[in-house]
C-alpha positions as CSV (number, residue, x, y, z in Angstrom):
1,X,85.9,122.4,98.3
2,X,85.6,118.7,97.2
3,X,87.5,115.7,98.5
4,X,90.1,114.1,96.3
5,X,91.8,110.7,96.6
6,X,95.6,110.6,96.5
7,X,97.9,107.7,96.3
8,X,100.6,107.4,98.9
9,X,103.2,108.7,96.5
10,X,101.0,111.6,95.4
11,X,100.4,112.5,99.1
12,X,104.1,112.3,100.0
13,X,105.0,114.5,97.0
14,X,102.4,117.1,97.8
15,X,103.5,117.2,101.5
16,X,107.1,117.8,100.4
17,X,106.0,120.6,98.1
18,X,103.8,122.1,100.8
19,X,106.6,122.0,103.4
20,X,108.8,123.8,100.9
21,X,106.2,126.1,99.3
22,X,107.8,128.9,97.4
23,X,111.1,127.0,97.0
24,X,112.2,125.1,93.9
25,X,112.5,121.4,94.6
26,X,114.7,119.4,92.2
27,X,113.6,116.1,90.9
28,X,116.6,114.5,92.7
29,X,115.5,115.9,96.0
30,X,111.9,114.9,95.5
31,X,112.6,111.3,94.5
32,X,114.9,110.9,97.4
33,X,112.3,112.2,99.8
34,X,109.4,110.1,98.7
35,X,111.0,106.9,97.5
36,X,114.3,106.9,99.4
37,X,116.2,106.0,96.2
38,X,118.6,107.9,93.9
39,X,117.3,109.7,90.9
40,X,118.4,108.8,87.4
41,X,118.2,111.5,84.6
42,X,115.9,109.2,82.6
43,X,113.6,108.5,85.6
44,X,110.2,110.1,84.9
45,X,108.6,109.1,88.3
46,X,108.4,112.7,89.6
47,X,107.1,114.1,86.3
48,X,104.4,111.4,86.2
49,X,103.3,112.1,89.8
50,X,103.3,115.9,89.2
51,X,101.1,115.3,86.1
52,X,98.7,113.2,88.2
53,X,98.6,115.7,91.0
54,X,97.9,118.6,88.6
55,X,95.0,116.7,87.1
56,X,93.5,116.3,90.6
57,X,94.1,119.8,92.1
58,X,94.6,122.3,89.3
59,X,91.7,124.2,87.7
60,X,93.5,123.9,84.3
61,X,96.2,121.2,84.5
62,X,97.5,122.3,81.1
63,X,98.2,125.8,82.5
64,X,99.2,125.0,86.2
65,X,99.0,127.8,88.8
66,X,99.6,125.7,91.9
67,X,102.4,123.4,91.0
68,X,104.7,125.3,88.7
69,X,107.6,124.0,86.6
70,X,110.9,125.9,87.0
71,X,112.6,124.8,83.8
72,X,116.0,123.2,84.3
73,X,115.5,123.3,88.1
74,X,112.4,121.3,89.2
75,X,109.0,122.1,90.6
76,X,107.6,124.6,93.1
77,X,104.3,125.0,95.0
78,X,103.1,128.5,94.3
79,X,100.2,130.3,95.9
């Protein structure tokens, strides 16, 4: 019930996840949508943004229930 402040990149990432709730979003697709550049396997931009979002919206960021990791595939917004 409290307000949180998001950066533009965090907001854009969260919007992509919300628009595709329940579907796995690959890092490549997420980076292309929010930065309009190609993803490189060593690029940790999405992982960093996910970590920052989890700290802001998850009850327990170390055991996320809202933004889940689908190992080997990407991230998914779960409700």
